[in-house]
C-alpha positions, 0 to 999 in steps of 0.5 A: 500500500502506498504511504500517505504523507502529511504533504499529500493530505495538505495538498488534498485539503488545499484542493478541497478548501479544507483546513486542518490544525497540526493536531488534526493532520496526523489523525486525518493521515491515519484515517485516510490510510485506514480507508485506503487499506480497506479499499485494498482489502476489498480489491482482493475479493474474487467476484468472478462468479457474480454478474454485475448489478446495474440496478435492482428494480427492473425498471428501464429509463423511467422518466416523467413527461417534460411538461411546463406547469403554470403556478399562476405567479409571474416573474415580477411577483417572485422577484418582489420576494 
């Protein structure tokens, strides 16, 4: 498993617009490593005997009609709010 560094977490935090204190940073590194370890463990599961499940309801392309509905309110009345 790849080692996650504090610099990696700081870069990810910058991209996500998150801020961590120095105390939080070490905890976040451990949490991300635990998550990635679990994902790595899941990748070892043999699923060759199973078909992929794309959806479970049996419905295909269920869509509502695209119809305009008049609520009886004008744009000017809405903009007054």
